[in-house]
Backbone and ligand atoms as CSV (ligand in chain L), in Angstrom:
chain,resi,resn,atom,element,x,y,z
A,1,MET,N,N,20.439,39.484,-3.433
A,1,MET,CA,C,19.185,38.751,-3.558
A,1,MET,C,C,19.079,37.711,-2.447
A,2,ILE,N,N,17.927,37.663,-1.856
A,2,ILE,CA,C,17.709,36.711,-0.760
A,2,ILE,C,C,17.329,35.345,-1.335
A,3,PRO,N,N,18.083,34.331,-0.964
A,3,PRO,CA,C,17.734,32.999,-1.492
A,3,PRO,C,C,16.355,32.557,-1.006
A,4,GLN,N,N,15.598,32.042,-1.930
A,4,GLN,CA,C,14.252,31.610,-1.577
A,4,GLN,C,C,14.316,30.252,-0.883
A,5,GLU,N,N,13.681,30.168,0.258
A,5,GLU,CA,C,13.686,28.900,0.981
A,5,GLU,C,C,12.736,27.924,0.331
A,6,VAL,N,N,13.180,26.721,0.220
A,6,VAL,CA,C,12.330,25.671,-0.339
A,6,VAL,C,C,11.896,24.763,0.801
A,7,ALA,N,N,10.597,24.710,1.009
A,7,ALA,CA,C,10.075,23.873,2.079
A,7,ALA,C,C,9.972,22.434,1.591
A,8,VAL,N,N,10.684,21.564,2.262
A,8,VAL,CA,C,10.615,20.140,1.916
A,8,VAL,C,C,10.158,19.389,3.146
A,9,ALA,N,N,9.003,18.743,3.018
A,9,ALA,CA,C,8.495,17.977,4.152
A,9,ALA,C,C,9.378,16.764,4.363
A,10,PRO,N,N,9.805,16.539,5.611
A,10,PRO,CA,C,10.623,15.343,5.869
A,10,PRO,C,C,9.801,14.089,5.618
A,11,ARG,N,N,10.446,13.085,5.043
A,11,ARG,CA,C,9.763,11.842,4.768
A,11,ARG,C,C,9.498,11.126,6.081
A,12,ALA,N,N,8.277,10.641,6.236
A,12,ALA,CA,C,7.933,9.924,7.457
A,12,ALA,C,C,8.764,8.654,7.552
A,13,THR,N,N,8.983,8.202,8.767
A,13,THR,CA,C,9.765,6.978,8.965
A,13,THR,C,C,9.000,5.785,8.397
A,14,ALA,N,N,9.738,4.682,8.176
A,14,ALA,CA,C,9.106,3.461,7.655
A,14,ALA,C,C,7.972,3.018,8.571
A,15,ALA,N,N,8.199,3.113,9.872
A,15,ALA,CA,C,7.163,2.695,10.822
A,15,ALA,C,C,5.937,3.587,10.702
A,16,ALA,N,N,6.174,4.904,10.577
A,16,ALA,CA,C,5.058,5.841,10.477
A,16,ALA,C,C,4.267,5.621,9.186
A,17,ARG,N,N,4.949,5.139,8.152
A,17,ARG,CA,C,4.253,4.896,6.890
A,17,ARG,C,C,3.612,3.507,6.851
A,18,GLY,N,N,3.774,2.747,7.930
A,18,GLY,CA,C,3.154,1.430,7.993
A,18,GLY,C,C,4.028,0.317,7.446
A,19,TYR,N,N,5.328,0.601,7.293
A,19,TYR,CA,C,6.234,-0.422,6.778
A,19,TYR,C,C,7.383,-0.694,7.749
A,20,GLY,N,N,7.109,-0.597,9.022
A,20,GLY,CA,C,8.128,-0.787,10.042
A,20,GLY,C,C,8.301,-2.248,10.427
A,21,HIS,N,N,8.685,-2.446,11.674
A,21,HIS,CA,C,8.990,-3.790,12.170
A,21,HIS,C,C,7.847,-4.773,11.928
A,22,HIS,N,N,6.626,-4.377,12.289
A,22,HIS,CA,C,5.498,-5.305,12.126
A,22,HIS,C,C,5.348,-5.730,10.668
A,23,HIS,N,N,5.421,-4.754,9.766
A,23,HIS,CA,C,5.249,-5.051,8.338
A,23,HIS,C,C,6.338,-6.003,7.847
A,24,ARG,N,N,7.580,-5.714,8.238
A,24,ARG,CA,C,8.694,-6.553,7.765
A,24,ARG,C,C,8.610,-7.975,8.318
A,25,THR,N,N,8.318,-8.107,9.619
A,25,THR,CA,C,8.268,-9.450,10.199
A,25,THR,C,C,7.038,-10.211,9.691
A,26,ALA,N,N,5.909,-9.513,9.552
A,26,ALA,CA,C,4.700,-10.177,9.058
A,26,ALA,C,C,4.907,-10.632,7.616
A,27,THR,N,N,5.541,-9.798,6.794
A,27,THR,CA,C,5.791,-10.160,5.395
A,27,THR,C,C,6.738,-11.359,5.325
A,28,ALA,N,N,7.783,-11.362,6.156
A,28,ALA,CA,C,8.737,-12.474,6.170
A,28,ALA,C,C,8.035,-13.773,6.573
A,29,ARG,N,N,7.144,-13.671,7.558
A,29,ARG,CA,C,6.407,-14.856,8.022
A,29,ARG,C,C,5.488,-15.368,6.899
A,30,LEU,N,N,4.793,-14.452,6.241
A,30,LEU,CA,C,3.887,-14.843,5.158
A,30,LEU,C,C,4.655,-15.437,3.973
A,31,LEU,N,N,5.839,-14.889,3.679
A,31,LEU,CA,C,6.648,-15.418,2.576
A,31,LEU,C,C,7.177,-16.809,2.912
A,32,ALA,N,N,7.554,-17.038,4.188
A,32,ALA,CA,C,8.028,-18.364,4.609
A,32,ALA,C,C,6.901,-19.377,4.454
A,33,HIS,N,N,5.689,-18.949,4.819
A,33,HIS,CA,C,4.521,-19.827,4.685
A,33,HIS,C,C,4.248,-20.128,3.212
A,34,LEU,N,N,4.409,-19.119,2.368
A,34,LEU,CA,C,4.182,-19.301,0.932
A,34,LEU,C,C,5.222,-20.245,0.335
A,35,ALA,N,N,6.458,-20.181,0.844
A,35,ALA,CA,C,7.507,-21.074,0.352
A,35,ALA,C,C,7.160,-22.531,0.664
A,36,ARG,N,N,6.513,-22.731,1.815
A,36,ARG,CA,C,6.078,-24.075,2.222
A,36,ARG,C,C,4.856,-24.528,1.455
A,37,TYR,N,N,3.948,-23.586,1.221
A,37,TYR,CA,C,2.680,-23.905,0.553
A,37,TYR,C,C,2.526,-23.002,-0.668
A,38,PRO,N,N,3.295,-23.306,-1.729
A,38,PRO,CA,C,3.288,-22.424,-2.896
A,38,PRO,C,C,1.954,-22.468,-3.651
A,39,GLY,N,N,1.696,-21.419,-4.396
A,39,GLY,CA,C,0.529,-21.405,-5.263
A,39,GLY,C,C,-0.704,-20.776,-4.646
A,40,GLN,N,N,-0.544,-20.162,-3.442
A,40,GLN,CA,C,-1.706,-19.449,-2.883
A,40,GLN,C,C,-2.124,-18.362,-3.867
A,41,LEU,N,N,-3.423,-18.061,-3.873
A,41,LEU,CA,C,-3.920,-17.131,-4.881
A,41,LEU,C,C,-3.793,-15.678,-4.437
A,42,CYS,N,N,-3.401,-14.850,-5.361
A,42,CYS,CA,C,-3.313,-13.412,-5.118
A,42,CYS,C,C,-4.721,-12.864,-4.916
A,43,PRO,N,N,-4.940,-12.058,-3.868
A,43,PRO,CA,C,-6.286,-11.543,-3.600
A,43,PRO,C,C,-6.783,-10.569,-4.668
A,44,PHE,N,N,-5.881,-10.070,-5.498
A,44,PHE,CA,C,-6.312,-9.098,-6.503
A,44,PHE,C,C,-6.605,-9.739,-7.858
A,45,CYS,N,N,-5.740,-10.681,-8.289
A,45,CYS,CA,C,-5.906,-11.228,-9.647
A,45,CYS,C,C,-6.259,-12.710,-9.664
A,46,ASP,N,N,-6.282,-13.347,-8.480
A,46,ASP,CA,C,-6.622,-14.770,-8.377
A,46,ASP,C,C,-5.657,-15.696,-9.104
A,47,ARG,N,N,-4.473,-15.230,-9.412
A,47,ARG,CA,C,-3.455,-16.103,-9.994
A,47,ARG,C,C,-2.515,-16.552,-8.873
A,48,PRO,N,N,-1.860,-17.722,-9.038
A,48,PRO,CA,C,-1.011,-18.237,-7.962
A,48,PRO,C,C,0.214,-17.364,-7.701
A,49,MET,N,N,0.641,-17.394,-6.446
A,49,MET,CA,C,1.843,-16.650,-6.033
A,49,MET,C,C,2.897,-17.641,-5.582
A,50,PHE,N,N,4.143,-17.240,-5.727
A,50,PHE,CA,C,5.268,-18.075,-5.328
A,50,PHE,C,C,6.307,-17.214,-4.634
A,51,ALA,N,N,7.015,-17.828,-3.667
A,51,ALA,CA,C,8.056,-17.091,-2.942
A,51,ALA,C,C,9.224,-16.769,-3.868
A,52,GLU,N,N,9.448,-17.625,-4.884
A,52,GLU,CA,C,10.529,-17.385,-5.833
A,52,GLU,C,C,10.070,-16.359,-6.866
A,53,PRO,N,N,10.745,-15.222,-6.923
A,53,PRO,CA,C,10.295,-14.132,-7.800
A,53,PRO,C,C,10.053,-14.557,-9.246
A,54,HIS,N,N,10.948,-15.375,-9.813
A,54,HIS,CA,C,10.846,-15.676,-11.246
A,54,HIS,C,C,9.612,-16.502,-11.601
A,55,LEU,N,N,8.950,-17.100,-10.616
A,55,LEU,CA,C,7.753,-17.897,-10.904
A,55,LEU,C,C,6.489,-17.039,-10.968
A,56,ASN,N,N,6.585,-15.803,-10.495
A,56,ASN,CA,C,5.420,-14.921,-10.504
A,56,ASN,C,C,5.307,-14.184,-11.840
A,57,PRO,N,N,4.074,-13.833,-12.234
A,57,PRO,CA,C,3.883,-13.174,-13.533
A,57,PRO,C,C,4.666,-11.860,-13.665
A,58,ASP,N,N,4.892,-11.165,-12.543
A,58,ASP,CA,C,5.628,-9.894,-12.612
A,58,ASP,C,C,7.122,-10.091,-12.335
A,59,GLY,N,N,7.533,-11.342,-12.069
A,59,GLY,CA,C,8.947,-11.624,-11.836
A,59,GLY,C,C,9.484,-11.046,-10.535
A,60,ARG,N,N,8.559,-10.703,-9.604
A,60,ARG,CA,C,8.975,-10.082,-8.346
A,60,ARG,C,C,8.484,-10.901,-7.163
A,61,LYS,N,N,9.105,-10.684,-6.037
A,61,LYS,CA,C,8.677,-11.336,-4.804
A,61,LYS,C,C,7.356,-10.699,-4.367
A,62,PRO,N,N,6.385,-11.514,-3.897
A,62,PRO,CA,C,5.112,-10.926,-3.447
A,62,PRO,C,C,5.315,-9.897,-2.330
A,63,HIS,N,N,4.426,-8.946,-2.266
A,63,HIS,CA,C,4.449,-7.915,-1.235
A,63,HIS,C,C,3.538,-8.294,-0.084
A,64,GLY,N,N,3.896,-7.862,1.116
A,64,GLY,CA,C,2.974,-7.926,2.231
A,64,GLY,C,C,1.919,-6.859,1.985
A,65,ASP,N,N,0.655,-7.247,2.125
A,65,ASP,CA,C,-0.435,-6.325,1.818
A,65,ASP,C,C,-1.215,-6.000,3.083
A,66,HIS,N,N,-1.614,-4.740,3.224
A,66,HIS,CA,C,-2.513,-4.358,4.304
A,66,HIS,C,C,-3.915,-4.723,3.830
A,67,GLY,N,N,-4.478,-5.801,4.377
A,67,GLY,CA,C,-5.818,-6.239,3.948
A,67,GLY,C,C,-6.789,-5.073,3.931
A,68,VAL,N,N,-6.800,-4.292,4.999
A,68,VAL,CA,C,-7.539,-3.024,5.008
A,68,VAL,C,C,-6.537,-1.964,4.566
A,69,PRO,N,N,-6.794,-1.291,3.447
A,69,PRO,CA,C,-5.799,-0.332,2.929
A,69,PRO,C,C,-5.382,0.692,3.976
A,70,GLN,N,N,-4.100,1.043,3.964
A,70,GLN,CA,C,-3.596,2.052,4.889
A,70,GLN,C,C,-4.361,3.351,4.735
A,71,ALA,N,N,-4.705,3.677,3.491
A,71,ALA,CA,C,-5.409,4.928,3.235
A,71,ALA,C,C,-6.767,4.961,3.927
A,72,LEU,N,N,-7.284,3.769,4.275
A,72,LEU,CA,C,-8.571,3.698,4.961
A,72,LEU,C,C,-8.391,3.322,6.421
A,73,GLY,N,N,-7.159,3.454,6.912
A,73,GLY,CA,C,-6.915,3.252,8.329
A,73,GLY,C,C,-6.339,1.907,8.698
A,74,GLY,N,N,-6.128,1.019,7.718
A,74,GLY,CA,C,-5.575,-0.300,8.021
A,74,GLY,C,C,-4.138,-0.201,8.496
A,75,THR,N,N,-3.775,-1.023,9.470
A,75,THR,CA,C,-2.413,-0.992,9.996
A,75,THR,C,C,-1.747,-2.354,9.949
A,76,GLN,N,N,-2.512,-3.420,9.728
A,76,GLN,CA,C,-1.964,-4.767,9.824
A,76,GLN,C,C,-1.633,-5.356,8.464
A,77,THR,N,N,-0.411,-5.884,8.347
A,77,THR,CA,C,-0.015,-6.613,7.154
A,77,THR,C,C,-0.555,-8.020,7.309
A,78,SER,N,N,-1.596,-8.348,6.568
A,78,SER,CA,C,-2.309,-9.580,6.864
A,78,SER,C,C,-2.265,-10.611,5.750
A,79,ARG,N,N,-1.739,-10.244,4.587
A,79,ARG,CA,C,-1.734,-11.210,3.489
A,79,ARG,C,C,-0.680,-10.789,2.469
A,80,LEU,N,N,-0.423,-11.697,1.530
A,80,LEU,CA,C,0.504,-11.382,0.449
A,80,LEU,C,C,-0.292,-11.065,-0.817
A,81,ALA,N,N,0.347,-10.365,-1.722
A,81,ALA,CA,C,-0.223,-10.109,-3.050
A,81,ALA,C,C,0.946,-9.940,-4.008
A,82,HIS,N,N,0.721,-10.209,-5.300
A,82,HIS,CA,C,1.766,-9.936,-6.282
A,82,HIS,C,C,2.205,-8.481,-6.095
A,83,ALA,N,N,3.498,-8.222,-6.233
A,83,ALA,CA,C,4.002,-6.861,-6.058
A,83,ALA,C,C,3.293,-5.894,-6.998
A,84,SER,N,N,3.156,-6.292,-8.279
A,84,SER,CA,C,2.539,-5.383,-9.255
A,84,SER,C,C,1.062,-5.179,-8.950
A,85,CYS,N,N,0.358,-6.236,-8.510
A,85,CYS,CA,C,-1.070,-6.111,-8.181
A,85,CYS,C,C,-1.252,-5.188,-6.978
A,86,ASN,N,N,-0.388,-5.365,-5.961
A,86,ASN,CA,C,-0.486,-4.575,-4.740
A,86,ASN,C,C,-0.214,-3.097,-5.009
A,87,THR,N,N,0.817,-2.821,-5.785
A,87,THR,CA,C,1.160,-1.433,-6.111
A,87,THR,C,C,0.048,-0.787,-6.923
A,88,SER,N,N,-0.461,-1.548,-7.884
A,88,SER,CA,C,-1.527,-1.041,-8.745
A,88,SER,C,C,-2.798,-0.746,-7.935
A,89,ALA,N,N,-3.138,-1.646,-6.996
A,89,ALA,CA,C,-4.334,-1.451,-6.171
A,89,ALA,C,C,-4.184,-0.198,-5.319
A,90,GLY,N,N,-2.984,0.010,-4.765
A,90,GLY,CA,C,-2.755,1.197,-3.937
A,90,GLY,C,C,-2.895,2.468,-4.752
A,91,ALA,N,N,-2.374,2.449,-5.975
A,91,ALA,CA,C,-2.450,3.628,-6.837
A,91,ALA,C,C,-3.895,3.922,-7.232
A,92,LYS,N,N,-4.640,2.857,-7.545
A,92,LYS,CA,C,-6.048,3.054,-7.941
A,92,LYS,C,C,-6.853,3.649,-6.790
A,93,LEU,N,N,-6.618,3.125,-5.570
A,93,LEU,CA,C,-7.351,3.647,-4.414
A,93,LEU,C,C,-6.965,5.102,-4.176
A,94,GLY,N,N,-5.666,5.405,-4.273
A,94,GLY,CA,C,-5.213,6.783,-4.079
A,94,GLY,C,C,-5.873,7.719,-5.082
A,95,ASN,N,N,-5.962,7.284,-6.321
A,95,ASN,CA,C,-6.593,8.107,-7.359
A,95,ASN,C,C,-8.060,8.333,-7.051
A,96,ARG,N,N,-8.747,7.277,-6.596
A,96,ARG,CA,C,-10.171,7.414,-6.272
A,96,ARG,C,C,-10.370,8.387,-5.114
A,97,LEU,N,N,-9.508,8.269,-4.084
A,97,LEU,CA,C,-9.649,9.150,-2.919
A,97,LEU,C,C,-9.372,10.600,-3.307
A,98,ARG,N,N,-8.351,10.825,-4.156
A,98,ARG,CA,C,-8.042,12.203,-4.591
A,98,ARG,C,C,-9.184,12.780,-5.413
A,99,ARG,N,N,-9.756,11.937,-6.308
A,99,ARG,CA,C,-10.878,12.402,-7.134
A,99,ARG,C,C,-12.056,12.798,-6.233
A,100,ARG,N,N,-12.332,11.963,-5.236
A,100,ARG,CA,C,-13.450,12.232,-4.322
A,100,ARG,C,C,-13.205,13.533,-3.543
A,101,ARG,N,N,-11.956,13.738,-3.097
A,101,ARG,CA,C,-11.646,14.976,-2.360
A,101,ARG,C,C,-11.845,16.191,-3.248
A,102,ARG,N,N,-11.424,16.074,-4.507
A,102,ARG,CA,C,-11.602,17.206,-5.445
A,102,ARG,C,C,-13.084,17.504,-5.626
A,103,GLU,N,N,-13.895,16.424,-5.748
A,103,GLU,CA,C,-15.334,16.615,-5.910
A,103,GLU,C,C,-15.922,17.315,-4.693
A,104,LEU,N,N,-15.480,16.879,-3.506
A,104,LEU,CA,C,-15.985,17.505,-2.278
A,104,LEU,C,C,-15.521,18.953,-2.178
A,105,ASP,N,N,-14.251,19.206,-2.557
A,105,ASP,CA,C,-13.736,20.579,-2.531
A,105,ASP,C,C,-14.542,21.462,-3.468
A,106,ALA,N,N,-14.888,20.920,-4.635
A,106,ALA,CA,C,-15.649,21.686,-5.623
A,106,ALA,C,C,-17.026,22.046,-5.080
A,107,LEU,N,N,-17.533,21.206,-4.200
A,107,LEU,CA,C,-18.840,21.471,-3.596
A,107,LEU,C,C,-18.716,22.341,-2.346
A,108,GLY,N,N,-17.467,22.660,-1.995
A,108,GLY,CA,C,-17.246,23.488,-0.819
A,108,GLY,C,C,-17.337,22.712,0.471
A,109,ARG,N,N,-17.169,21.402,0.360
A,109,ARG,CA,C,-17.223,20.576,1.566
A,109,ARG,C,C,-15.928,19.797,1.700
A,110,GLY,N,N,-15.844,19.034,2.789
A,110,GLY,CA,C,-14.687,18.182,2.994
A,110,GLY,C,C,-13.523,18.955,3.551
A,111,ARG,N,N,-12.492,18.266,3.937
A,111,ARG,CA,C,-11.264,18.859,4.484
A,111,ARG,C,C,-11.542,19.884,5.597
A,112,ALA,N,N,-12.508,19.604,6.405
A,112,ALA,CA,C,-12.826,20.458,7.553
A,112,ALA,C,C,-12.920,21.924,7.163
A,113,SER,N,N,-13.557,22.188,6.001
A,113,SER,CA,C,-13.679,23.568,5.552
A,113,SER,C,C,-14.766,24.291,6.332
A,114,ARG,N,N,-15.503,23.535,7.114
A,114,ARG,CA,C,-16.595,24.122,7.849
A,114,ARG,C,C,-16.787,23.352,9.144
A,115,VAL,N,N,-17.017,24.058,10.212
A,115,VAL,CA,C,-17.239,23.418,11.495
A,115,VAL,C,C,-18.731,23.297,11.705
A,116,TRP,N,N,-19.198,22.079,11.920
A,116,TRP,CA,C,-20.642,21.859,12.100
A,116,TRP,C,C,-21.038,22.002,13.540
L,1,ZN,ZN,ZN,-1.942,-10.664,-8.506
């Protein structure tokens, strides 16, 4: 019996996924600023953020956030957000984009299914 090959797409590098050097240094800079000026408001829930994980509602260190979502072409880490708020926002946007693609596919459009 011939073993069936399993195609596994290689995971993109951290930089390719938008979490490379720029993301890490920008997040570190934003966290240092937050440590100096605690209580800045999370852009998603409007509750204060703190550099110390235990002071945040989710008990985690804030995440560097792409102000313009990566899924919409954003590349710059421009602000902080609670880790849970940031993850949740990314998941919600991903779900909306997938739903929209399915709707377009159902209509026979989208995904370059036709050359205009
Ligand atoms: Zn939040």
